[in-house]
C-alpha positions in Angstrom: 75.4 80.4 113.3 76.0 78.0 110.4 76.1 81.0 108.0 78.6 82.8 110.1 80.8 79.6 110.2 80.7 79.4 106.4 81.7 83.1 106.1 84.7 82.5 108.5 85.7 79.4 106.7 85.6 81.2 103.3 87.7 84.0 104.8 90.3 81.6 106.2 90.4 79.8 102.8 90.8 83.0 100.9 93.6 84.2 103.2 95.4 80.8 102.9 95.2 80.8 99.1 96.4 84.4 99.0 99.3 83.6 101.3 100.4 80.7 99.1 100.3 82.9 96.0 102.3 85.6 97.9 105.0 83.2 99.0 105.1 81.6 95.5 105.8 85.1 94.0 108.7 85.6 96.4 110.8 82.9 94.7 114.2 84.5 94.5 116.7 84.3 91.6 119.7 85.7 93.4 120.4 87.8 90.3 121.3 91.5 90.7 121.0 93.8 87.6 121.9 97.5 87.7 122.4 100.3 85.2 125.6 102.4 85.5 125.0 105.9 84.0 128.7 106.6 83.8 129.4 103.8 81.5 125.8 103.5 80.0 125.9 99.8 80.8 123.6 97.2 82.3 125.5 94.8 84.7 124.2 91.4 85.5 125.5 89.7 88.6 124.4 86.1 89.4 125.1 85.4 93.1 126.4 89.0 93.6 129.4 89.6 95.9 129.6 92.3 98.5 131.6 94.4 96.0 128.8 93.9 93.3 126.2 95.1 95.8 128.3 98.1 96.8 128.8 99.1 93.1 125.0 98.7 92.5 124.0 100.9 95.3 126.7 103.5 94.4 125.2 103.6 90.8 121.7 104.5 92.0 121.0 108.3 91.4 119.6 110.3 94.3 115.9 110.9 93.9 115.2 107.3 92.7 112.0 105.4 93.6 112.2 101.8 94.8 109.4 99.3 94.9 109.8 96.0 96.9 108.2 92.9 98.2 109.4 91.0 101.2 108.5 88.3 103.8 108.3 90.7 106.7 105.0 90.7 108.6 103.9 94.1 107.5 104.9 93.6 103.8 103.2 90.2 103.8 100.0 91.7 105.3 99.9 94.5 102.7 100.7 92.2 99.8 98.0 89.7 100.9 95.5 92.4 101.6 96.1 93.8 98.1 95.7 90.4 96.6 92.4 89.6 98.5 90.9 93.0 97.6 92.0 92.9 94.0 92.2 89.1 93.3 90.9 89.3 89.7 93.2 92.2 88.8 96.1 90.2 90.3 95.8 87.5 87.7 95.5 90.0 84.9 98.5 92.0 86.2 100.7 88.9 86.6 100.8 89.4 90.4 102.5 92.8 90.3 99.9 93.4 93.0 102.2 91.5 95.4 104.5 94.6 95.7 104.1 95.8 99.2 106.4 98.8 99.8 108.0 101.8 98.2 110.3 104.6 99.2 112.7 107.3 98.0 116.5 106.9 97.7 118.7 109.8 98.4 122.0 108.0 99.2 124.5 108.8 96.6 126.8 106.2 98.3 125.4 106.6 101.8 122.5 104.2 101.1 120.0 106.6 102.8 116.3 106.4 102.1 113.2 108.2 103.3 110.3 105.8 103.9 107.0 105.5 105.7 107.5 102.7 108.2 104.9 101.2 110.6 106.4 103.5 113.3 106.2 106.6 111.0 108.2 108.4 108.3 111.9 107.9 109.0 115.4 107.4 107.5 116.1 104.0 106.2 119.0 102.1 104.6 118.6 100.7 101.1 121.1 97.9 101.6 118.6 95.9 103.6 116.5 95.4 100.4 119.4 93.5 98.7 119.0 90.3 100.8 117.2 87.1 99.9 114.1 88.1 101.8 113.4 90.9 99.4 112.7 91.5 95.7 113.2 95.1 94.6 113.1 97.4 91.5 114.5 100.9 91.4 113.4 103.5 88.9 114.8 106.9 88.2 113.7 109.9 86.1 116.7 111.2 84.1 114.8 114.3 83.1 114.4 115.8 86.6 116.3 119.1 87.0 118.5 120.0 89.9 115.8 122.2 91.3 113.2 119.4 91.1 115.6 117.0 92.8 116.2 119.6 95.6 112.5 120.2 95.9 111.8 116.4 96.1 114.4 115.9 98.8 113.2 118.9 100.8 109.7 117.7 100.8 110.6 114.2 101.8 112.8 115.2 104.7 110.1 117.7 105.9 107.8 114.7 106.5 110.3 112.9 108.9 108.6 112.1 112.2 105.0 112.1 110.8 102.8 109.1 111.7 102.1 106.0 109.6 98.6 106.3 108.1 97.0 103.1 109.2 93.5 104.2 108.2 94.7 104.4 104.6 94.1 100.6 104.4 90.4 101.5 104.8 90.8 104.3 102.2 91.2 101.6 99.5 87.5 100.6 100.1 85.9 103.6 101.8 86.3 107.3 100.9 87.8 108.6 104.1 89.1 112.1 104.7 92.8 112.3 104.0 95.2 113.0 106.9 98.0 115.3 105.7 100.1 114.5 108.8 100.3 110.7 108.2 101.5 108.6 105.3 101.7 105.1 104.0 104.6 104.4 101.7 102.8 105.1 98.5 101.3 108.3 99.8 104.7 109.6 100.8 106.3 108.8 97.4 103.4 110.1 95.3 103.1 113.3 97.4 106.9 113.9 97.1 106.8 113.4 93.3 103.8 115.7 93.0 105.6 118.3 95.1 108.4 118.7 92.5 106.1 118.3 89.5 107.7 115.2 88.3 105.9 113.0 85.7 104.0 110.6 87.9 100.6 109.0 88.7 98.0 111.7 88.9 95.6 109.7 91.1 94.9 110.6 94.8 98.0 109.4 96.7 95.8 107.7 99.3 94.3 105.5 96.5 97.7 104.3 95.1 99.2 100.9 96.0 102.8 99.8 95.3 101.8 97.7 92.3 100.3 100.8 90.7 103.8 102.3 90.6 105.3 99.3 88.9 102.5 99.2 86.3 103.0 102.9 85.7 106.8 102.6 85.3 106.5 99.6 83.0 103.9 101.0 80.7 104.8 104.7 80.4 107.2 105.8 77.6 110.7 106.2 78.9 111.4 108.7 76.1 108.4 110.9 77.1 108.5 110.6 80.8 112.2 110.1 81.6 111.6 107.1 83.9 113.8 104.0 83.5 114.7 101.0 85.6 118.1 101.3 87.1 118.2 98.3 89.4 116.5 94.9 89.8 117.2 92.3 92.5 115.7 88.8 92.9 113.9 88.4 89.5 
């Protein structure tokens, strides 16, 4: 009984510590930065206006990948779960592990995204990520052809209505059989990129977490791969 009590106490303590680190990492700068391909210019907007946000969204090319962290219950759960299961790596990675969600942007002004939500794969709206409860990065591959972008979009929209892959959380520890009819956010994005043969992580989509995408984007050569950051909010 005493042993069980100590295990529970250690678990609660670990969760509390992870939660504090997660909230600490969500400190928000209120600075919006975005790249405009038309003018080849980075814009930096401290305390952005509604017009700045509109311009930033309009500048995101369709087919971009966003990676975010937020204080929603599911994002907090995913972020803390990743921190607890990879605590040592978190310190080495500078807490990139706190990223908790990713999705695909297809808006071109309409702000439309395709994402794996807790209720399943569905259409989202990118604008919600530009509030003070979120931090977000957006990355785009300028080398993708028109055919690749069409293939990417076709694959993503074909997954609409599929279930959320809750068992994928166990996949990070146990080698479970992959369910092709269910996705978590990273599975959806990775599978979509693989479908159009874009330069991307080659690991099993079920084994990838959002921080893996950030680490990949930040470390791969932009010249070789075509990936570059086109928006940053909250850093």
